[in-house]
N, C-alpha and C positions, 0 to 999 in steps of 0.2 A: 338425083342424089341433092340434099340440101348443101350450102358453104354457109357454113355460121363462122363468124371470127368471135375471138372473146379475149377483153381488151384486161390483162394484170394475171400476174403469174403468184399470185399468195393465196392464202386458202380457198378464199373464194370460184376465184377463178379457174385454180388448177382440180378443185370439185367438180366443178363444172364443165371442164373437160374432160375431166376421168368417170361421167355419166355418157355424155355424149358422143365419147367415141367407140359406146359398145353398139352404136349406132351407127347404119351406113352412110352417116353423114360426111361431107369432108370437113373436116374442125380445124380451126388456125387459134394458136395463144399469141398474145402480142404482150412481150415485156421488157419496160426500156430497161432494167439493171439485170436481173438475176432471180430466179426463181426463190420466191421467199426472202425475199432481198430484206425487207422490210419488216413490219410488226408480226406477219405469222412464222417467220423465224428466228425472231428474238422474244416470242412469248413464254412463258411458263408452261404452258401447253394444259391446264387446270381444265377437266369436263365436268362443270360440278351442276348438279341437277337445281333449279332455280326453285327458291322454297318462296312460295305467292298463299294468299289468303285463299283463293280458288281455285282451284286445278284445273279449271275447264276455261280462264281466260286463255286468249291466243296468245300472249306470251308462253306462258305454262304448257300448253298443247305443243308448242314449236320446241321447246325445251327438252317435252317426253320424246318427242320425235326427233330431237338429235342424236341423245343417249343413244335412242336407239338403232342408228345408223353407224353413231361410233362402234358400238358393241358388233355390229355385222365385220366392221373397218378391218376390226379387231381382229378377229376370227379369218377375215383375207389374207393379211399382212402379217406376216408372222415377225418383222424384223423393222415395224416400223417403231418398237419400243414405247409401246403401250403397254402402261401396269397398272391394277387397281390398287388405288388409294386413297383411304377416308380420309377425308376434311372433317374438321373441328374448327367451326365457327366460333369465336369467342367473343363474349360477352363483358363489356369496362363496368365498374360501379359507376360509373360519373355519367354515361352515355346511354340515350336510348336503341335499342336497335330493332330496326327493320322488318330483319330476318328474324327476330325472337318473336315479335308482334305476329307476325304472318303464319310462324310456327304455333303458337297458340291460339292460332284462328282457325288453322286448316283441320279437317277433318283426316287429310291421310300424312298419317306417320310411323308407313311400314319400313320405309329405309331410314329413319335419324331417331334422334330420342336425345334429351337434357341430359347435360351432368354437370353437377356442381362442382366447385374449384379443386375440392379435396379428391373428386370420383377421377376430374381428367389429369388432376396430379401422380395420378398414377399410371398416366400414358407419357407424360412428361413431367420431371417434378420442377423444372426451369421457369413456369410459368409464376408470372408475378402477382401479387397481391393486389394489382390494381383489375385484375380480371375476378369475374363474381361466379362466372360459367361458360357453357359452351354449348354447341348442339351439334354434334356427331352424325354424319352424312356416311355410310357404307356405300353405298352407290355409285361413288362417281371415280374417275378415271382419270390420269394423266398421261400424256403424249410428248414424247420429242416432235415440237411441231415442226420442227426444218425439216426431219425427217418424213412426216408425213406428207407434210406438200408435195417434197420432192417426187416422193411414192405415187400422191394419184397423180402429178405430170406429167412423170415416166414411163407408169401405166398409158396413160392419153397418147404417147409418140409412141410407143410399142404397139400399139393398136393400132397408128397411122395417122396421127395430129401432128399437124407441121407447128412447129417451135420457132418463132419472129423475134429476135432480139433485138428489137424497133421500138423507137417511143411515138406513139400515135398522137398526132395535132390536133386531128377534128375529124368527125365522123360528116361526109355529107349524104344529106337524105332527098336531096333534091333530082335526082334520077327518079325517074317513074319505075325501073326493073330492079335495079339492084340498090345497095347500102354501099358507101365507097368509103377505107377507112385509109385516109393520108396520116404516113409516117414521112421522117425524115428524110427518108432512103426509096420511098415507093408509093404506087396507090394499088390498092386491094378490094374487088369488089365480091359484097357477100348477100345472103336471101337474110341472114338474122346475122344481128350482134349484141351480145352480152359485154356490159360495163360491169366490170369487178376490180378494178385497178385501185383500192382503196378511199383515202381520201383524196387521193388525185383524180377519181371520177368525178367531181365538182365541177369542175370548167368543162369535161365534155356534156354531162349532166344540163349544165344552163346554157349552155350552147344551145340543145333541143328546147327544152323546155321553158329556160326565159330563170330558172330559180335556183337560187345557192341552198342545196340539200343536205349537203356533208362537210363537217367540221373535222379537220386534223384536232387530235386531242395527242398531245406526247404524251407519252408512258416512258418513265424509266426504272431500271432495276439492279440493284447490285448482288452481283456473284461470289460467294464467298466462299474459302476454304478450311479446313482444317478446324471445321467445330465434330469436336466428339463428343457423346455422340450424334450422329443426324438425326434430322427430324422424321421419324416412322412416319407418319402423319402429314398431312398439309394442314397447317394454322393458317386461317383469316379473321382478321378482326375491322370490320370496315371495309375499307377498301384498300387494306394492306395485307401482305400475306408474308410467310415462308415456307417454302419446301425443299428437301434435298432432294437433290437427281442422282444421274450417273456419276460416277467417278467422285463421289463425295462432294460435291459443288451443290451450295444451297443459295436458292436465289431467293432475294429477299424484294419486296417492291409494296408500293407501286405510286408512281405522281398520275395526276390529271390534269397535266397543264393545256389550254386555251391560248396558245401564242403562236399559230398559224404553223410556217412548214420549218421549223426548225429544230431538227433532229442531234442536235450537241447534245451528251450529258455537260450536266453544269455542277460543281460542286455545293451549289446551293440545295438541287434535290438530293444530289448524298448525304445533306446535312438532315434535311426533312425526313428522307427515308430514315435513315439512322434512328432520329428523334424519335419517332414513332415506334419502330420497335425496342426500344429498349424499356418504353414504358411495357411492353408485355413480359419482352425475355433482357432484361439486365446487363447481361455480360455480354450481348452484342457491341463491337466495339470497330471501328475503323482497321486495325490489326488485321481483321476477316478477312478484306474484302481485297478482290482480284483482279475483277473486273466493274463495269458499268456500263451499260449500254443505253442509247434510247429508240425511240421507234414514235412513227404517226400511227394513232388509229384511228376510224375512219365512223364520226360520230352524226347521227341524224338530231334533229331538235325535238324529238319525244324520245332519243336513246335505244330507240328498238329499228329493228334492220327494214330497208328496201329489198324488197324480191317481188320481181314481176314485172310487164310491161311498160313503158311511154305510154302514158294516155293520147298523145297524139303522132304515134305510130308503134300499131302494134307489133311490128318486126327489132326492135329495138328493148331491151332489157337492161333493166338495173338487179343487180346482185351483191348487195352492201350494209355498208352501216352497223356491221357487227360489233363495233368499238371494242372495250375490255370481253366480249364472249365470242370473238372470232372465231375462235378454234372449234369452240363448242357449236355454233349455228353454222358455220361455214359448210360442211358437207350436207349439212340436209338444206340448206340455200341449194347450192348447185344440183342437187336431186333433184328440185321444187323446181327448178328452172329447165332443165330437163322435161319435166310433166308438163309444164307452160307450152315448150316449144313441140312437141305430139301430142298435144290434148289429151294428158291420162287425166283422168278423174284428179281432182283436188280437194281437199276437207274445205271447210267453210272458211276455217278462222286465217287460211293461209291469204284472202283476200284485205285482212286488215293492214296487212306487212305491204301492201300494194302504194306506188308511188302518189296514186291518187291521192292520198290522204293529204297532202301536201299544197297539191295544184289548186 
């Protein structure tokens, strides 16, 4: 029986635990705070297919695989609060859109189509004249990311996994037979270890590889109430969005701040988010705000996930770097780590997300 340690109780770690707990392995999850304490519990939960020029790129194929995994999870967990919610990518008159260009140059338009400003105003008449049109994507989903992460973790515990609420200080790779996890409270031996603790993974990875691979990117979100009517679909423009979730709470985001490990909400971010939103929906203002949140997302140098073995130790795996697409990619990343460990066949594109590209 394999003893497998998973570091991190966010979406990547919880998804990995979910799939590994279905085996006869002894699985242990380490989390320094609580399940989904950071970005996995504060994400807006958008699950949107990526729009790329070439549907055969590695990231496009991973996106398709991830969407397929989410659709299977939606069938299994009826209480996770998945909803099918179309997305409208808005294009402004004074800005070039990579999504727009990718759409025009792609061949597969099965689940998306362009709308003019007058057409999209039939969906929501509040859109401003700054918008020239939009791309409607119908096969997208939205999920309560906190509930999804907790459900995956709870399933693994019900299947026999152990949950250890301790902070991992380091991984000892010097033993011939075992890998050793050191926490502030104890020492644990494993055959395999998965590092999946978001931006906090960087130090553990650096201790082993000698490289800084993951950077924390701060994202702040405003939660708004009493917007009537709420938004029936999710609107995106650039990296900004607004969507109405449960209890008529609308989520407005977001920032992308490279400022280290600071998770505190700031007045400046509130202003930036609101100013961006008013260009699209002029009626939005501070009176609707009921909460402001901030979290740290794990980002790599090429903004793509890391999934796979560390090259100088075949028994240590990295599962992270999903950044703002962490909820989209998380379950697919966890399933892929499961396939790595049990030597199941992997599609060739998966190897493009190997840590080796940085070493």
